[in-house]
C-alpha positions in Angstrom: 14.2 -15.7 -11.7 13.8 -19.3 -11.9 11.8 -21.0 -15.2 9.3 -21.6 -12.8 5.7 -19.3 -12.4 6.0 -16.7 -9.8 2.9 -15.4 -8.0 2.6 -12.3 -6.6 0.3 -12.5 -3.9 -1.5 -8.7 -2.1 -2.5 -8.9 1.9 -3.9 -6.0 2.9 -4.8 -4.5 6.1 -7.2 -1.2 7.0 -4.0 1.2 6.7 -1.3 -0.7 4.8 -1.0 -3.2 2.5 2.0 -5.9 1.1 3.2 -7.5 -2.2 5.2 -10.9 -1.3 6.5 -13.7 -3.2 6.4 -16.8 -1.3 8.7 -20.0 -1.6 7.6 -23.3 0.2 5.7 -21.3 3.1 8.7 -18.3 3.4 8.2 -14.8 2.2 11.6 -14.4 0.2 10.5 -10.5 -1.2 7.9 -8.0 -0.1 7.3 -4.2 -0.6 5.5 -2.9 1.7 3.1 0.3 1.7 0.4 2.4 3.7 -2.5 4.7 2.9 -1.8 8.1 3.1 -5.1 9.6 2.5 -7.9 9.0 -0.4 -5.4 9.8 -3.1 -1.6 8.8 -1.7 0.1 5.3 -1.1 3.4 5.6 0.8 5.9 2.7 -0.5 8.1 2.5 2.6 10.1 -0.8 2.3 11.4 -3.6 -0.1 13.3 -6.3 0.6 14.3 -9.3 -1.4 16.3 -12.1 0.9 20.2 -12.5 -0.1 19.2 -15.9 -1.7 17.1 -14.4 -4.6 18.4 -11.0 -4.8 19.4 -9.9 -8.2 16.7 -12.3 -10.3 14.3 -9.3 -11.0 12.0 -10.2 -7.7 12.3 -6.5 -6.8 10.9 -5.0 -9.9 8.1 -7.3 -10.2 6.9 -6.1 -6.9 7.2 -2.6 -8.3 5.2 -4.0 -11.6 2.0 -5.4 -9.3 2.6 -1.9 -7.1 1.8 0.4 -10.1 -1.0 -1.4 -11.6 -2.9 -1.2 -7.9 -1.7 2.4 -7.7 -3.1 2.5 -11.5 -6.6 0.3 -11.0 -7.2 2.9 -7.6 -5.8 5.4 -8.7 -3.2 6.5 -6.2 -0.3 8.4 -6.2 2.8 7.1 -5.3 4.9 8.6 -2.6 8.4 6.2 -2.6 9.9 6.4 0.7 11.8 3.2 0.0 15.4 4.0 -2.5 14.7 1.3 -4.9 11.0 2.9 -5.6 12.2 6.0 -5.9 14.6 5.5 -8.0 12.7 3.1 -10.4 10.1 5.6 -10.5 12.2 8.6 -11.7 13.9 6.7 -13.9 11.2 4.6 -15.7 9.1 7.3 -18.2 6.3 4.7 -18.0 5.9 5.6 -14.2 6.0 9.2 -14.9 2.5 10.3 -13.8 2.5 8.1 -10.8 5.2 9.2 -8.3 4.2 12.3 -6.1 8.0 14.3 -5.9 
């Protein structure tokens, strides 16, 4: 990531949500999820534009997703391979994911 301040935004609809990072009006990274029920969210996709890969944007989105899940007492069902890997390899996220 550059030294600039990165703002992660959240967009919600009735059944879905998306954390995203915008730069110059373009979504350069996003993580999407949908509500499974009142207790679970399914994180189904993470995407970072090629130009911005390997700069920590996906992990930043995941941090926001995890905080959202904690604040709202959701269990995360990771369908996205990136999220699945990160949740299973980070002890801080141990109780947030459904296997």
